[in-house]
Structure formats: structure tokens, C-alpha cells
C-alpha positions as CSV (number, residue, x, y, z in Angstrom):
1,X,181.3,51.5,78.8
2,X,178.4,50.3,77.0
3,X,175.9,50.5,79.2
4,X,176.8,54.1,79.9
5,X,176.4,55.0,76.3
6,X,173.2,53.5,76.4
7,X,172.1,55.5,79.3
8,X,173.5,58.3,77.1
9,X,171.6,57.5,74.4
10,X,168.2,57.1,75.9
11,X,169.1,60.6,77.8
12,X,169.6,61.8,74.6
13,X,166.5,60.7,72.7
14,X,164.1,63.1,74.3
15,X,162.2,65.0,72.0
16,X,164.2,68.2,72.5
17,X,167.7,66.9,72.0
18,X,166.3,64.6,69.3
19,X,164.7,68.0,67.3
20,X,168.2,69.8,67.8
21,X,170.2,66.9,66.2
22,X,167.9,66.6,63.1
23,X,167.9,70.8,62.7
24,X,171.5,70.7,62.7
25,X,171.6,67.8,60.8
26,X,169.2,68.8,57.9
27,X,171.2,72.5,57.6
28,X,174.3,70.6,57.1
29,X,174.3,71.4,53.2
30,X,174.1,75.0,54.0
31,X,176.6,74.8,56.5
32,X,179.3,73.1,54.1
33,X,178.3,75.8,51.7
34,X,179.1,78.4,54.0
35,X,182.1,76.8,54.8
36,X,183.4,76.5,51.1
37,X,182.5,80.2,50.5
38,X,184.2,81.4,53.8
39,X,187.4,79.1,53.0
40,X,187.9,80.6,49.4
41,X,187.9,84.1,50.8
42,X,190.2,83.6,54.2
43,X,192.4,80.6,52.7
44,X,196.1,82.3,53.7
45,X,197.4,81.1,50.5
46,X,199.0,84.2,48.7
47,X,198.4,82.8,45.4
48,X,194.6,82.7,46.3
49,X,194.6,86.2,47.9
50,X,196.4,87.5,44.9
51,X,193.7,85.8,42.6
52,X,190.9,87.4,44.6
53,X,192.4,90.8,44.3
54,X,192.0,90.9,40.9
55,X,188.6,92.5,38.9
56,X,187.3,89.0,38.5
57,X,188.6,87.9,42.3
58,X,186.6,90.6,43.6
59,X,183.4,89.4,41.9
60,X,184.4,85.9,43.4
61,X,184.9,87.3,46.6
62,X,181.2,89.3,46.8
63,X,179.7,86.0,45.6
64,X,181.2,84.2,48.3
65,X,180.1,86.9,50.9
66,X,176.6,86.8,49.4
67,X,176.7,83.2,50.0
68,X,178.1,83.5,53.6
69,X,175.5,86.0,54.3
70,X,172.9,83.4,53.4
71,X,174.1,80.3,55.2
72,X,176.4,80.5,58.2
73,X,175.7,84.5,58.8
74,X,171.9,83.8,59.5
75,X,172.6,80.1,61.2
76,X,170.1,81.1,64.2
77,X,167.3,81.6,62.0
78,X,167.6,78.4,60.0
79,X,168.4,76.6,63.4
80,X,165.1,78.0,64.7
81,X,163.0,77.3,61.7
82,X,164.2,73.8,61.3
83,X,164.2,73.3,65.5
84,X,160.4,74.7,65.2
85,X,159.3,72.3,62.6
86,X,160.8,69.2,64.0
87,X,159.5,69.9,67.5
88,X,156.0,70.8,66.2
89,X,156.1,67.3,64.1
90,X,157.1,65.7,67.7
91,X,153.9,67.1,69.4
92,X,151.9,66.1,66.0
93,X,151.3,69.7,65.4
94,X,152.0,71.7,61.7
95,X,155.6,71.9,61.3
96,X,155.5,74.4,59.0
97,X,153.3,76.8,61.1
98,X,155.6,75.8,64.2
99,X,158.6,76.5,62.3
100,X,156.9,80.2,61.1
101,X,156.4,80.8,64.9
102,X,159.8,79.8,66.4
103,X,161.2,82.1,63.5
104,X,158.9,85.0,64.4
105,X,159.3,85.0,67.9
106,X,163.1,84.6,68.0
107,X,163.3,87.9,65.2
108,X,161.1,89.7,68.1
109,X,163.6,89.2,70.9
110,X,166.9,89.9,68.5
111,X,169.0,92.9,69.4
112,X,168.0,95.9,67.1
113,X,170.1,98.2,65.2
114,X,170.2,101.9,65.8
115,X,168.0,102.6,62.7
116,X,165.6,100.0,63.6
117,X,167.1,96.9,62.0
118,X,168.1,93.5,63.4
119,X,171.8,93.5,64.5
120,X,173.4,90.6,62.1
121,X,175.8,89.3,64.9
122,X,172.7,87.7,66.7
123,X,171.3,85.9,63.7
124,X,174.6,83.9,63.1
125,X,176.4,81.1,65.1
126,X,176.3,83.6,68.1
127,X,172.8,83.7,68.3
128,X,172.2,80.0,68.2
129,X,171.6,79.5,71.7
130,X,169.1,82.3,72.1
131,X,167.5,80.5,69.1
132,X,167.7,77.1,70.3
133,X,165.7,78.6,73.7
134,X,163.1,80.7,72.0
135,X,162.2,77.8,69.3
136,X,161.2,75.4,72.1
137,X,159.4,77.7,74.1
138,X,157.4,79.2,71.0
139,X,156.5,75.7,70.2
140,X,155.7,75.0,73.6
141,X,153.3,77.6,74.0
142,X,152.0,77.1,70.3
143,X,151.1,73.5,71.7
144,X,149.6,74.9,74.8
145,X,147.3,77.3,72.8
146,X,146.6,74.7,69.6
147,X,143.3,74.0,71.6
148,X,142.1,77.3,70.7
149,X,140.7,76.9,67.2
150,X,138.3,78.7,64.9
151,X,136.2,75.9,63.6
152,X,135.0,76.9,60.0
153,X,132.9,74.6,57.2
154,X,134.8,71.7,56.1
155,X,134.1,73.1,52.5
156,X,136.8,75.7,52.8
157,X,140.0,74.7,51.1
158,X,142.7,72.8,53.5
159,X,145.4,75.8,53.4
160,X,142.0,78.0,54.7
161,X,140.9,75.6,57.3
162,X,144.6,75.3,58.7
163,X,145.2,79.1,58.8
164,X,142.2,79.6,60.7
165,X,143.1,76.4,63.2
166,X,146.6,77.9,63.7
167,X,145.6,81.7,64.0
168,X,145.1,82.1,67.8
169,X,148.0,79.6,68.7
170,X,150.4,81.5,66.6
171,X,149.4,85.2,67.6
172,X,149.5,84.1,71.3
173,X,152.3,82.3,71.2
174,X,154.5,85.1,69.2
175,X,152.8,87.9,71.5
176,X,153.8,86.3,74.8
177,X,157.0,86.3,73.7
178,X,157.3,89.6,72.5
179,X,155.5,91.1,75.4
180,X,158.1,89.2,77.6
181,X,161.0,90.5,76.0
182,X,159.3,94.2,76.0
183,X,158.7,94.1,79.6
184,X,162.4,92.9,80.4
185,X,163.7,95.8,78.2
186,X,161.8,98.4,79.8
187,X,162.7,97.2,83.0
188,X,166.4,96.2,82.8
189,X,167.7,98.0,79.3
190,X,168.1,94.9,77.9
191,X,166.3,92.0,75.9
192,X,166.1,88.5,76.4
193,X,168.9,87.8,73.7
194,X,171.2,90.1,75.4
195,X,170.8,88.6,78.8
196,X,171.2,84.9,77.3
197,X,174.4,86.2,75.9
198,X,175.3,87.9,79.1
199,X,174.1,85.1,81.2
200,X,176.5,82.5,79.4
201,X,179.5,85.2,79.7
202,X,178.9,85.5,83.3
203,X,179.3,81.8,84.0
204,X,183.1,82.0,83.1
205,X,183.9,85.6,84.1
206,X,184.8,84.9,87.2
207,X,187.3,82.5,86.3
208,X,191.1,83.8,86.1
209,X,191.6,83.8,82.5
210,X,195.2,84.3,82.7
211,X,196.4,80.9,84.3
212,X,196.1,77.6,84.0
213,X,193.1,76.6,85.6
214,X,191.1,79.8,84.4
215,X,192.2,78.8,80.8
216,X,191.1,75.2,81.1
217,X,187.8,76.3,82.3
218,X,187.2,78.3,79.6
219,X,188.2,75.5,77.0
220,X,186.1,73.6,78.8
221,X,183.1,76.0,78.6
222,X,183.8,76.6,74.7
223,X,183.5,73.2,74.1
224,X,180.7,72.5,76.4
225,X,178.6,75.1,74.5
226,X,179.6,73.6,71.0
227,X,178.6,70.1,72.0
228,X,174.8,71.6,72.7
229,X,175.4,73.4,69.2
230,X,176.1,76.9,70.3
231,X,179.2,78.5,68.7
232,X,181.3,78.5,71.8
233,X,184.3,80.6,70.5
234,X,181.7,83.5,69.7
235,X,180.2,83.3,73.1
236,X,183.7,83.5,75.0
237,X,185.0,85.8,72.3
238,X,184.9,88.8,75.0
239,X,186.1,86.8,77.9
240,X,189.2,85.7,76.3
241,X,189.8,89.5,74.9
242,X,189.4,90.6,78.6
243,X,191.4,87.8,80.4
244,X,194.4,87.7,77.9
245,X,193.6,89.9,74.9
246,X,197.0,91.8,75.4
247,X,199.0,88.7,76.1
248,X,199.8,88.1,72.6
249,X,200.5,92.0,72.2
250,X,203.0,91.9,74.7
251,X,204.8,88.7,73.4
252,X,205.1,90.1,70.0
253,X,206.9,93.5,71.4
254,X,209.2,91.6,73.4
255,X,210.1,89.2,70.8
256,X,210.9,92.0,68.6
257,X,213.4,93.1,70.9
258,X,215.1,89.8,71.8
259,X,214.2,87.3,69.1
260,X,214.0,84.8,71.8
261,X,210.5,82.5,71.8
262,X,211.9,80.5,74.5
263,X,212.1,83.7,76.8
264,X,210.4,82.9,80.2
265,X,208.9,86.5,80.2
266,X,206.9,85.5,77.3
267,X,203.4,84.7,78.6
268,X,202.3,81.3,77.7
269,X,198.5,82.0,77.2
270,X,197.0,84.0,74.7
271,X,194.1,83.5,72.2
272,X,197.2,82.8,69.3
273,X,198.2,79.7,71.8
274,X,194.4,78.3,71.6
275,X,194.3,78.8,67.8
276,X,197.4,77.2,67.0
277,X,197.9,74.3,69.5
278,X,194.3,73.7,71.1
279,X,191.9,74.3,68.2
280,X,193.7,72.7,65.2
281,X,191.3,71.7,62.9
282,X,188.6,73.6,64.8
283,X,187.1,73.0,68.3
284,X,187.7,69.9,69.8
285,X,190.8,69.6,67.9
286,X,188.9,68.1,65.2
287,X,192.2,67.4,63.2
288,X,192.8,64.3,65.7
289,X,189.2,63.1,64.8
290,X,189.5,63.3,61.2
291,X,192.8,61.1,61.6
292,X,191.6,58.7,63.8
293,X,188.8,58.2,61.4
294,X,190.7,57.5,58.5
295,X,193.1,55.2,60.7
296,X,190.3,52.9,62.2
297,X,186.7,53.6,60.8
298,X,185.4,51.1,58.3
299,X,182.1,53.1,58.3
300,X,181.8,54.4,54.4
301,X,179.7,57.4,55.8
302,X,182.3,58.4,58.7
303,X,185.4,57.9,56.0
304,X,183.3,60.1,53.6
305,X,182.7,62.5,56.1
306,X,186.6,62.4,56.9
307,X,187.4,62.8,53.7
308,X,185.1,65.7,52.5
309,X,185.5,67.5,56.4
310,X,189.1,67.1,55.9
311,X,190.0,69.8,53.6
312,X,188.1,72.2,55.3
313,X,189.6,71.1,59.0
314,X,193.2,71.5,57.2
315,X,192.0,75.2,57.5
316,X,190.5,75.0,60.9
317,X,186.9,75.0,59.7
318,X,185.0,72.1,61.4
319,X,181.2,72.6,61.0
320,X,181.0,69.6,58.7
321,X,182.9,67.4,61.0
322,X,180.6,68.8,63.5
323,X,177.5,68.9,62.4
324,X,178.3,65.8,60.2
325,X,179.1,62.9,62.2
326,X,177.9,64.6,63.9
327,X,180.0,65.8,67.2
328,X,177.1,68.1,68.7
329,X,174.6,66.2,70.9
330,X,176.5,62.9,70.1
331,X,177.0,61.2,73.6
332,X,179.7,58.5,72.3
333,X,182.1,61.7,71.5
334,X,181.1,64.1,74.5
335,X,184.0,62.6,76.4
336,X,186.7,62.7,74.3
337,X,185.5,66.0,72.7
338,X,186.0,67.7,76.0
339,X,189.0,65.8,77.0
340,X,191.2,66.4,74.0
341,X,191.2,70.3,74.2
342,X,191.8,70.0,77.8
343,X,194.6,67.5,77.5
344,X,196.6,69.3,74.6
345,X,196.2,72.6,76.4
346,X,197.8,71.0,79.7
347,X,200.4,69.3,77.0
348,X,201.0,72.6,75.3
349,X,201.3,74.7,78.7
350,X,203.6,72.0,80.2
351,X,205.9,71.9,77.3
352,X,205.9,76.0,77.0
353,X,206.5,76.0,80.8
354,X,209.3,73.7,81.1
355,X,211.4,75.4,77.6
356,X,210.9,72.3,75.4
357,X,208.4,74.5,72.9
358,X,208.7,77.8,71.8
359,X,205.7,80.2,73.0
360,X,203.8,82.2,70.6
361,X,205.2,85.5,69.7
362,X,203.3,86.5,66.8
363,X,199.5,86.5,65.5
364,X,198.7,84.0,62.8
365,X,195.5,83.7,60.2
366,X,193.3,81.3,62.1
367,X,192.6,79.8,59.0
368,X,196.1,78.8,58.5
369,X,197.1,74.8,58.6
370,X,198.2,73.1,61.7
371,X,202.3,72.3,61.4
372,X,202.4,75.3,59.5
373,X,200.7,77.8,62.1
374,X,202.8,76.3,64.7
375,X,206.0,77.2,63.1
376,X,205.0,80.6,62.2
377,X,203.2,81.4,65.7
378,X,206.4,80.4,67.6
379,X,208.8,82.8,65.2
380,X,209.9,80.4,62.9
381,X,210.7,77.2,65.5
382,X,210.5,73.5,64.6
383,X,209.1,73.0,68.1
384,X,205.9,74.5,67.4
385,X,205.4,72.1,64.5
386,X,206.6,69.3,66.7
387,X,204.4,70.1,69.9
388,X,201.5,70.6,67.2
389,X,202.1,66.9,66.1
390,X,202.5,65.6,69.9
391,X,199.1,67.5,70.8
392,X,197.5,66.0,67.2
393,X,198.9,62.5,68.0
394,X,197.5,62.6,72.1
395,X,194.0,63.5,70.4
396,X,194.3,60.7,68.1
397,X,194.8,58.6,71.0
398,X,192.1,59.9,73.0
399,X,189.7,59.9,70.2
400,X,190.6,56.3,68.7
401,X,188.5,53.8,71.4
402,X,185.5,56.3,71.1
403,X,185.8,56.3,67.1
404,X,186.0,52.3,67.2
405,X,182.6,52.2,69.4
406,X,181.3,55.0,67.2
407,X,182.5,53.4,63.7
408,X,181.1,49.6,65.3
409,X,177.6,51.0,65.5
410,X,178.1,52.8,62.2
411,X,179.0,49.6,60.4
412,X,176.3,47.7,62.1
413,X,173.8,50.4,60.5
414,X,175.5,50.4,57.5
415,X,175.5,46.6,57.4
416,X,171.8,46.7,58.5
417,X,171.4,49.3,55.5
418,X,173.4,47.3,53.1
419,X,171.1,44.3,54.3
420,X,168.1,46.3,53.7
421,X,169.7,47.6,50.4
422,X,170.4,44.1,49.2
423,X,167.0,42.9,50.2
424,X,165.6,46.0,48.7
425,X,167.5,45.2,45.2
426,X,166.5,41.5,45.4
427,X,163.0,42.7,46.0
428,X,163.4,45.1,42.7
429,X,164.6,42.1,41.1
430,X,161.8,40.6,42.1
431,X,159.3,43.0,41.4
432,X,160.9,43.8,37.8
433,X,160.9,40.1,37.3
434,X,157.2,40.2,38.2
435,X,156.5,43.1,36.1
436,X,158.3,41.5,33.2
437,X,156.3,38.3,33.8
438,X,152.6,39.9,34.6
439,X,153.0,42.2,31.8
440,X,150.9,40.1,29.6
441,X,149.1,38.5,32.9
442,X,147.8,42.5,33.2
443,X,146.7,42.7,29.9
444,X,144.7,39.6,30.2
445,X,143.5,40.7,33.6
446,X,142.4,44.0,32.2
447,X,140.6,42.3,29.2
448,X,139.0,40.1,31.7
449,X,138.1,43.0,33.7
450,X,136.7,44.5,30.7
451,X,134.6,41.7,30.2
452,X,133.9,41.6,33.9
453,X,132.7,45.1,33.8
454,X,130.5,44.5,30.6
455,X,129.1,41.7,32.6
456,X,128.4,43.7,35.5
457,X,126.8,46.3,33.5
458,X,124.6,43.7,31.7
459,X,123.7,42.5,34.9
460,X,122.9,46.0,36.4
461,X,120.7,45.8,33.4
462,X,119.2,42.7,34.2
463,X,118.6,43.6,37.6
464,X,116.8,46.6,36.7
465,X,114.8,44.4,34.0
466,X,114.1,41.9,36.8
467,X,113.2,44.7,39.2
468,X,110.6,45.7,36.4
469,X,109.3,41.7,35.8
470,X,108.9,42.0,39.7
471,X,106.6,44.9,39.4
472,X,105.1,43.0,36.9
473,X,104.5,40.1,38.7
474,X,103.2,42.0,41.7
475,X,100.7,43.3,39.5
476,X,100.0,39.7,38.2
477,X,99.5,39.4,42.1
478,X,97.0,42.0,42.1
479,X,95.4,40.6,39.1
480,X,95.0,37.0,40.9
481,X,93.6,38.6,44.1
482,X,91.2,40.5,41.9
483,X,90.7,36.9,40.3
484,X,90.2,35.2,43.1
485,X,87.5,37.8,44.5
486,X,85.8,37.5,41.1
487,X,85.9,34.0,41.1
488,X,84.5,33.8,44.6
489,X,81.8,36.0,43.6
490,X,81.3,33.7,40.6
491,X,81.6,30.5,42.7
492,X,78.4,32.3,44.5
493,X,76.8,32.9,41.7
494,X,77.1,29.4,40.4
495,X,76.0,28.2,43.9
496,X,72.5,30.3,43.5
497,X,72.3,29.2,40.1
498,X,72.6,25.2,41.1
499,X,70.2,25.8,43.7
500,X,68.1,27.5,41.2
501,X,68.6,24.7,38.8
502,X,67.9,22.1,41.6
503,X,64.5,23.9,42.1
504,X,63.9,24.1,38.5
505,X,64.8,20.0,38.5
506,X,62.6,19.3,41.2
507,X,59.6,21.6,39.5
508,X,60.4,20.0,36.3
509,X,60.1,16.8,37.9
510,X,56.7,17.5,39.3
511,X,55.6,19.4,35.9
512,X,56.6,16.5,34.3
513,X,54.5,13.9,36.5
514,X,51.8,16.2,36.4
515,X,51.9,16.6,32.7
516,X,52.2,12.6,32.7
517,X,49.1,11.8,34.8
518,X,47.4,14.7,32.8
519,X,48.2,13.1,29.6
520,X,47.2,9.6,30.6
521,X,44.0,11.2,31.8
522,X,43.4,13.3,28.4
523,X,44.1,9.9,26.7
524,X,41.6,8.4,29.0
525,X,39.1,11.2,28.2
526,X,39.9,10.8,24.5
527,X,39.2,7.2,25.0
528,X,35.7,7.9,26.5
529,X,34.9,10.6,24.0
530,X,35.9,8.5,21.5
531,X,33.6,6.0,23.0
532,X,31.1,8.4,23.3
533,X,31.4,9.3,20.0
534,X,30.8,5.5,19.2
535,X,27.8,5.7,21.4
536,X,26.6,8.9,19.7
537,X,26.9,7.0,16.3
538,X,24.9,4.2,17.6
539,X,22.3,6.6,18.8
540,X,22.3,8.2,15.8
541,X,21.9,5.0,13.8
542,X,19.1,4.0,16.4
543,X,17.5,7.3,15.8
544,X,17.8,6.7,12.3
545,X,16.2,3.3,12.8
546,X,13.7,5.3,14.7
547,X,13.0,7.7,12.4
548,X,12.6,5.2,9.4
549,X,10.3,3.3,11.6
550,X,8.3,6.4,12.3
551,X,8.5,7.1,8.3
552,X,6.9,3.5,7.6
553,X,4.0,4.3,10.3
554,X,3.6,7.3,8.7
555,X,3.3,5.8,5.1
556,X,1.1,3.3,6.7
557,X,-1.0,5.9,8.3
558,X,-1.5,7.5,5.0
559,X,-2.2,4.3,3.4
560,X,-4.5,3.7,6.0
561,X,-6.8,7.2,5.5
562,X,-6.7,6.7,1.6
563,X,-8.2,3.2,1.5
564,X,-11.2,1.7,2.2
565,X,-12.2,1.4,5.7
566,X,-12.3,-2.5,5.0
567,X,-9.3,-2.5,3.6
568,X,-8.3,-0.1,6.2
569,X,-9.0,-2.2,8.9
570,X,-6.8,-4.7,7.6
571,X,-4.2,-2.1,6.8
572,X,-4.5,-0.6,10.5
573,X,-4.3,-4.1,11.6
574,X,-1.3,-4.8,9.8
575,X,-0.2,-1.3,10.9
576,X,-0.6,-1.8,14.4
577,X,1.3,-4.8,14.4
578,X,4.0,-3.0,12.7
579,X,3.5,-0.2,14.8
580,X,3.9,-2.8,17.9
581,X,6.9,-4.0,16.3
582,X,8.4,-0.4,15.6
583,X,7.4,0.4,19.1
584,X,9.0,-2.6,20.2
585,X,12.1,-2.2,18.3
586,X,12.0,1.7,19.3
587,X,11.8,0.5,23.1
588,X,14.7,-1.7,22.5
589,X,16.7,1.1,20.7
590,X,15.7,3.5,23.5
591,X,16.8,1.2,26.0
592,X,20.0,0.7,24.2
593,X,20.1,4.2,23.5
594,X,19.4,4.8,27.3
595,X,22.0,2.4,28.5
596,X,24.6,4.2,25.8
597,X,23.5,7.8,27.2
598,X,24.1,6.6,30.7
599,X,27.1,5.3,29.9
600,X,27.9,8.4,27.9
601,X,27.2,10.6,31.0
602,X,29.0,8.5,33.2
603,X,32.1,8.6,31.1
604,X,31.3,12.5,30.5
605,X,31.2,12.8,34.4
606,X,34.5,10.8,34.5
607,X,36.3,12.9,31.5
608,X,35.0,16.0,33.3
609,X,36.6,14.9,36.7
610,X,39.6,14.2,34.7
611,X,39.5,17.3,32.7
612,X,39.2,19.0,36.3
613,X,42.0,17.4,37.6
614,X,43.8,17.9,34.4
615,X,43.1,21.8,34.3
616,X,44.2,21.6,38.1
617,X,47.5,19.8,37.1
618,X,47.9,22.3,34.2
619,X,47.6,24.8,36.5
620,X,49.7,23.4,39.1
621,X,52.1,22.8,35.9
622,X,51.7,26.4,34.8
623,X,52.3,27.6,38.3
624,X,55.6,25.1,38.5
625,X,56.5,26.4,34.9
626,X,56.0,30.3,35.9
627,X,58.7,29.5,39.1
628,X,60.9,27.3,36.8
629,X,60.7,30.5,34.1
630,X,61.2,32.6,37.4
631,X,64.2,30.4,38.5
632,X,65.5,30.4,34.7
633,X,65.3,34.1,34.8
634,X,67.4,34.3,38.2
635,X,69.6,31.6,36.4
636,X,69.9,34.0,33.6
637,X,70.8,37.5,35.8
638,X,73.3,35.2,37.7
639,X,74.9,33.6,34.6
640,X,75.0,37.1,33.2
641,X,76.8,38.5,36.7
642,X,78.9,35.3,36.5
643,X,79.7,36.2,32.8
644,X,80.5,39.8,34.0
645,X,82.8,38.4,36.5
646,X,84.1,36.0,34.2
647,X,84.9,38.8,31.7
648,X,86.6,40.4,34.4
649,X,88.8,37.3,35.2
650,X,89.3,37.3,31.3
651,X,90.5,40.7,31.1
652,X,92.9,40.0,34.1
653,X,93.7,36.6,32.6
654,X,94.6,38.1,29.5
655,X,96.8,40.8,30.8
656,X,98.6,38.2,33.0
657,X,99.1,36.2,30.0
658,X,100.4,39.2,28.2
659,X,102.4,39.7,31.2
660,X,103.7,36.2,31.4
661,X,104.5,36.3,27.7
662,X,106.5,39.4,28.2
663,X,108.2,37.6,31.1
664,X,108.8,34.4,28.9
665,X,110.5,36.5,26.4
666,X,112.4,38.8,28.7
667,X,113.8,35.3,30.9
668,X,114.7,33.7,27.3
669,X,116.4,36.5,26.1
670,X,118.3,36.8,29.6
671,X,118.9,33.1,29.4
672,X,120.5,33.5,25.8
673,X,122.5,36.7,27.3
674,X,123.8,35.1,30.3
675,X,124.9,32.0,28.5
676,X,126.8,34.4,26.2
677,X,128.0,35.8,29.5
678,X,128.9,32.6,31.2
679,X,130.7,31.3,28.0
680,X,132.8,34.7,28.1
681,X,133.5,34.1,31.6
682,X,134.1,30.1,31.3
683,X,136.7,31.5,28.6
684,X,138.2,34.2,31.1
685,X,138.2,31.5,33.6
686,X,140.3,28.8,31.3
687,X,142.8,32.2,30.9
688,X,142.6,33.0,34.4
689,X,143.8,29.5,35.0
690,X,146.8,29.9,32.9
691,X,147.5,33.3,34.8
692,X,147.4,31.4,38.2
693,X,149.7,28.9,36.5
694,X,152.0,31.5,35.4
695,X,151.7,33.3,38.8
696,X,152.9,29.9,40.7
697,X,155.3,29.8,38.7
698,X,156.6,33.3,39.1
699,X,156.1,32.9,43.0
700,X,158.4,29.5,43.0
701,X,160.9,31.7,41.3
702,X,160.1,34.7,43.6
703,X,160.4,32.7,46.3
704,X,164.0,30.9,45.2
705,X,165.4,34.5,44.7
706,X,164.1,35.5,48.4
707,X,165.6,32.6,49.5
708,X,168.8,33.5,47.6
709,X,168.7,37.2,49.3
710,X,168.1,35.8,53.1
711,X,171.1,33.4,52.6
712,X,173.0,36.1,51.4
713,X,172.3,38.5,54.3
714,X,172.9,35.8,56.9
715,X,176.3,35.3,55.2
């Protein structure tokens, strides 16, 4: 059995069945609202109906009618919308646009009234099958045409972009369905909606509705439609009316004559027969479902639906049961949902055929509760109520094993859900614990984040300043390269200066040697001059001696001329001797003078040669000094160039020095600020350690809570 149900589950998990189930489930609040409104207006209780007849009751009736019109009466529109939405989501399309397409497409095929409006009969439960088919078809077309998009700028609003993207798919989907419906309408006189309804009716029109087999076939058809979400009673209403619509009227007339509800001439099968003994609580003998759930089910959800729906089932309105459990498209309840009505139909027919129960002889309002309706429908015979009790019991017995299976699954889901809720509550407790414990931590983290934000901002400023310093360092590098070039030029100039200095040194050495030699020669010349001077003095002295000698001779000679000859002879004789001596002295002096003059001439020639040599040396020295002066001028020029280069180097070095001083100042401030930031971060780090200690403690506490939660889950 479980394997069969698992297979059925897989079969019913396709996108179409899943979307249909979701569509019916999501519309349950509207269905309940419509059921309440319909129940109040149709409750077969005299006090209620009397109250609704009053002016205030008329207002209540009008409000309930409006509520029914906005819910149950437009069920097909609601299902078309929700089915299109969920099926569109299954295709990962826009659910809203898919729903709009489905509703618009369904309205294009609805039957119109003579004044051009849409027939309300096709918007309610009788149009569900057509709404389902058209919603599926419209969504499939929308999916096919979804690639035909108009791409517009991403700057547009999202709603506008979705509108343009869905423009062609929506238009083409609705147009194709409308065109198909128009062609069918023009060629056959009936639209798609009418053909759907006609086709469904034709499936069961061949059955002999007046016999047991035809009745069983109709009951089966009604419930198979209901299982797929289609109002089987509305679909089969015209068939039941044509098959045994007059049977109840015949029974009523015959019973009025003889008042015998057991008369064999009375027809067994009639619409009242099905309403009273088969559709107890609604399609599927839903009253049996409610009682079976209340007897055996432990699922809170199932019991909640049973309690809520039980009130309505008592008055034969079972939409809450069909859509709430759900019965529709539920593979577990498919077999009992079909088997129970067939079984109670067969039991009721058999009991009436055997005369064990009275036959239906009067029409009872469809909302009349079971047991009461059986008593009234059979003309006041308890056999009708007893037969209803037997049918309800048979239905309960059929439903019980399936309800047990469904309940087991529901309990497992609820248990899982409860465990999930328990875990969720535990986690909520943990979260609350964390929130309460981390409030202070969050504040500290916020403060820490503020500090870190400030640090980050400072670091960003520091980074910008560092970039500026890097640019300055690049400028320094350029200056250094300039300095390198200037130093290279200076080095070249200095090399030239050194070469000139070497030349000057050589020339100076040679000049100095020449000057020293010249000085020596000049000294020798001076000595020679001094010697010559001495010789000249001696010559002068000798000349004076000679002059003295000559003066004596002259004197002697004068004396000779004035005296007497005798005396003169003596004087001449003496003069001759004196002259001879003078001559001899003069000769000696002259020889000395000659020797001195020769010596002077020799010394003068030597001095002249030395003077010539000194003059040449002086000329050479002068030439050397000229070259030295020229080299000195070159050195001055090179030194000027070197000074220019040095000036450039000095300027560059000054700029570099200024930049280095600025960089030093910047790095000093940066170091100071970084120290402060480091101190703040260190303080926050200590606080973070405390926070981590708190978090570890909190983690231990939450771990214990989680372990306790999982232990509770395992229990």
C-alpha cells in the first residue's frame, strides 16, 4: 500500500498537479468566506430564516450575497489567476504576468450574455475545469513566447523593463487563445468553454441514468471531477435532470395519494435520493471523513480542519474539507473518496429495494443536516435516519485506514515541524541570549569600528601624504641624478685642473731650478763685480799713485826749469832717478793694473756669459711663468666651471636637504600619530580579547542549549 501511495505521490508531483493543488489551497480563505455567507443565507432553520426576513436580516442577506458573488461565484477566475501564478513560477517566469495572461485568456472564451456581458454561470465552480485547462494552456504559450523580448536600457525602472519584456509573450498568448475560440465559435456556433462543458456531459449521457448502473456511473463521474477540482454536481446537473429529474415529482404525487413510502411503485433513484443518502455532508460523503478524523486522527492540522469544516459539513457544505485536507488531488484519499459514495449508493439502493428503508417521497432543502434530512425525505420514517447512520458508518469504516495513513504522514510532518519549532525556539533563545549578551559587545565593537574607521581615515591621509613624500623622493632622485651629472662634470674639470696643476708643478720646478741656477750665477756675477770693483779701486789707487808720481815729476821738472843749470843738472839727475823710480813704480803699477784688468776682463766675460745664460734662463723662466699663468687661467676657468657645477649641486643639495627635512618632520609626526593609533588599537585589542572571552563563554552556553535541544528532539 505504501509503495502504491509513493508511486501516486510521485505521479502527482508534476508541475501541473502541484500548481493546481497550490491554487486550490491558497484560495481556501475565500472559499471559507463564501461558504459561511452561503450557509447563513441557506440555513434550513426557521428562526434563522425568520431573522433574515426582517429589514436588518435583508441587509445581512444582501451582504452575504455580495460576499458569495465575490468569492464562490467567481471561483473560476480565482483559480485561473492562482494556477497561472504558480505554474508561471514553476517555469521561472513572472508569476504575476503569467496570472494576468491566464485570467485574460479565460475571459476571452467565456460564454457571453445577450447584452454582451460574461455569463456568471461560467465564472463559478461549473467553469473550474475550463479555467484550469485555459490557465495551463495560456501559461504554456507564455512560456513558449517568453523569448520574444524587447530589450531596453537598464536605466529604466524594473517594472517598465518587465512590461516591455512581457509585451509580446502576453499579447501573443491571449491572442492565440482568443483567435482559436473565435474560429471554433464561427464554425460550430459554440465557444471553447461550451464545448468543454458539452464534452464532459457527453461522457455520461450514454448511461442509463434511471438504473443502478447508470447511477453508479454518474456518482463516479461526479466524484472523479471533484477530485480534480471540478464541481461535479454542476457538471452533471443537466444529466441528472434529464435522467431522473421527474422521479422525485412522481414519488411526491404517489405518496400524496397513499402515504406509503415503502410502495414498490415509487422510484428509488432521484436527485433527492443522492442528496439525502449519498452526498451526506457533501461530495464523497464528507461527514464520514469528519467523523473518521475525529475518531482516529492525532494530527493537529487534520483535527483542526475537521472541527472547522464539521460545522459546514453538517449543512452539506464541504468546500473546506475538499480544499483543506485536501481531498482534491490527494492520492491517499482518491480510493475512499470514490469508493464511499459508490458503496453507500449501493447500500441505500439495496435497502430500499428490499423494503428495509422507506423511499424518498419529498424534496428536502440541500442544506438540511443528515439524520434530519433522512427522516424528512422519507415522509417522517426513522428508517431514513437509520439508513443514513448505516451509510455514515460504512463511510467511516472505508475512510479509517486511509485517514490513519494520512494522519501518520501528517503527524510525522507535524512532529518534524514541532521539532523544527522546538529547534527554532531553542535557536531563538540562543539568539536572545546572544543578543542580550552581545549588546555591550556590539557597543564595544561599534566603538572599535569607529576607532578603526578613524584609523583607516588617518591611514588614508597618511597614504596620500606618503604618496606626496614618494613624489618628493622621486624629485630628490632626479636632483641626485642632476648632481651626479654635475659631479661628473666637476670631476672632469677637477681632472683638467689637476693636469694643469701637474704642468704648473713641473714648470714651477723647472723655473725654480732655472731661477736657482740664475741666482747662483748672479751671485757669482755679483762676486765678480765686487772683485772687479776691488780691482777697479786698486786701479784707481794706482792711478792716483801714478798721478802723484807724475805730479812729483812735474814738480821736479818745474824746479829744473827755474834753477840754475848747475843746480839743474843735479836736480835733473835727481829727477831722472826719481823719474826712473817713478817709471819703475808706474811700470809695476801698470803691470799690476794690466793683470787686474785682464782679470777684470776675464771676470767680465764670465759675468757676461753668466748674464747671458741668466738672461736666457730668465727668458725660459718667463716663458714657463707665462705657461704657468696660462695654466692658472685655465685652472681658474675650470675652477669657475667647477664652482658653477658646485653651485648647481649646492642648490640641488639645498632642495634635497629641505625635502629631507620636510620628510623627516612628516615621518616624525607620522611616527607620533602611528604610536597613538597603535596605542588605541592595542587598547581596543585588549577590549577585543575581553569580548572574545565573553563570546567563548557565550558559545559554551549556546552549545549546551543546542545540545539540550537536540536531546529533546531525539526523545
